[in-house]
N, C-alpha and C positions, 0 to 999 in steps of 0.2 A: 260320312255313316261306313262303318266299319261290314263286313261281309259275315262278318261273326261275332262274337259276342264282346259286350265291352264290360270290365270289371274293374271293382274299384273297392280295397278292402280298405275298410275305415277306423281306427282308433278312434279314443278321446283326443288323441295330440297330435293325431296324420295322418294322411294319406298311404299304407304302407304299399299298395301297389295300383296301378293303372296302366292299364292295356286293352289292345284288341285280342283275342283268343279265339280257338276254336273248341275247346273242349273245357267244361270244369267238374271238376269232381271233388264235393265234398264227404263230412263225415257227419249225420245226422243221426238224433237218436234211436232209430230203424238201422241204421247202417250205411255204408256209402255210397251217393246218390252222383249219379253222374249227369250233365247238362248240357246237348246242342245246341246250334242256332236252331230258332222257331219251338223252344221247349213249352210247353204252357207256363202260363204266369203261375208260383206258387210263394210263399213264405215258410221257413219253415228254422224251427232250432236250429242250430250249430252245436254239437259234443267236443270236446277237447280232443284235437286230432290232426290232420293235415288238409286243408284246400291243395290240391293241382290241379294248378296250367296248362294248357297244351298250345304252344304255338307255331304252328311250322315243324309240328312233327317232335317240336325242344318242348319239355316240360318243365317247372318251376314249382315249386313246392312250396308252400307259407304255413309256418307253424301256428295255428289258431286257437286261440285260449276259450273255444263256446262263441257264442253267438248269435247272431240270425243272418239270412239269407233272405234273401228279396232279389227276386227273377221278372221279370216282365218286359217283354219288347225286344228281346235280346242286348238286355242291361241288364247285368248282375252286381246288387251290391252286398258285401258282405260287411255286418259292423261287428264289433267286437273289441274289449277289452286292453286285449296285447294280441298280435301279429307280429310275426318273424318271416323275412326270407330267408329259406334254403344258405344262402351266401354270407346272413350275415349271423349264423347260429355259431357259439364257440361250442363246438362237440364234445371235447374235453369235459368243460364243465358242463353240461346236462348229461354227460354221463356221471360225472362227480353228486349231483341233484339224487340222479336215479337211485344211484349207491344210499348217500343219504338216508333216503324215502323207501327203498327198500328194507334198511335199517330198521327205521324209526317204524316198520309196518310190523317186524319180527319181534319187537322189543314188548309190542301188546301189554306195558305198562300203565298203572293208571293217570301217570300226567302225559301219556301222548294222547294228542286228538287223532283220532286214527282216519275222520273225512279227511280232516286238512294235510293227514300224511299223502293220502290216496289220491289225492289230488295234486299234491305236488309231483309225485308220481308221474299221475297221465300227464303232467305238463312237459316232465322231463322226457319221456317215450314216443310224444311230438316233437319233441326238440330235433329227437338223434330222428324222429322215423323220416323227419324232412327234409335231414340233409342224403336220406336213401336216395329219394327218388322213384322209391318202389312201392307204390301205393296198393 
């Protein structure tokens, strides 16, 4: 057993990340939340954003496209439809996606699905932010 937190980030298709870590930061509907060893048990919703895990003072960021977090007995599980490690993100592609989403939002035409454009923008920003590691 680890001396810290054991985390798994799971999508429908794979375990994106699994490791023993020292700190976990996630974006919830109420804002960012930090979890350290021996945190009280919690189940909460996650917004589209960045989860940051810290092991030996080295951060790894994961773009999370919403989901849920369960934490109990120093085990954290994030269930999400889509998650991408910072090292796997194509930053140029994410920036292009952000630009397309911003253009759709600015257009405000009748044929624009505004909610879909806003979600696309949030996802692109999450991917770009995950590569920055300064959340």
